[in-house]
N, C-alpha and C positions, 0 to 999 in steps of 0.2 A: 571417716565419720564427719558429717557436716555440723555446723554450729546451729543452734536453735535461734530463731529470731523471735524476740518478744515485742509485743506492741501493747500499749495501754488501751484499754477498752472502756468506754463510757458505761456507767452503771445502768442497768435496765429496770431496777426496782427503786422507787423512792425510799429515802431513809435507810439505805443500805448500811450506813455508819452506825445505826442503832439496832441492827438485826442480830445481835450476838446470841440471843436465846430463841430465835425464830424456829429452830428445830424442835425444841422442847414445847413451845407454844403449839406448833403444828401437831405434835404427838398428842398433847392434852386435848386439843380441839377434836382430833380424829377419834380418840377414845370416847369422848362424850357424844359426838355427833354421828359416828358411823363410817365415814370414808376412811380408806386405809391411810396410815401416816407414811411419811416419806423416809423416816430414819429406821429402816428395818434392820433386823439382825443380819440378814443376808448382805446388806450394804456395808454394815460395820465390819463383818468378816472380810469382805472384799478389800476394804480400805486397809485393814490390818495386814492382809496378804500382800498388798502393794507396798506397804511400808517395809515389811520384811524383805521383799524382793529388791527394793532400792538399796537396803543395807547390804544384802548378799551380793548384789551386782557391784556395788562400790568396793566391797572387801575382796572380791574375786577378780575384778576387772573384766567381767564377762556379762553377757546378756542373761537375764533370768526370766523365764516364762512364768506368768502367773498361773496358779493352779485353780483359782476360783473365778467365777463370773457372777454377775447379778443383773437384774433388770434395772435400767435407769429410772429413777423416780420421776414423776411428772413435775415440772417446775411450778412454783407458785404463780398464779395468774398475774398478769401485768395490770397496773392501775388500781390495785387494792387501796382502800382507804386505811388510814392509820388505825391499828387495833383490829383489823379484819383480816382473816386468813383465807376465806373463800366467800364467793358471792354467787 
């Protein structure tokens, strides 16, 4: 098994250091404005499935195949002004 190589990547969105609640803001915006929000239940379940698989793989020292899938949400657009989620 090979080692993973990690590289630092430059941020693609300005103010990424203050984006802690961006998912909640995106959901609120979507509920008020109509577009689908990115934090779906399907995505949350897939993340939970991956977390359990990591734990199971670590405990058993074996690969664990995920049972779930989900559609990748669209990224936030680049170049948004502060306080704006879509333009």
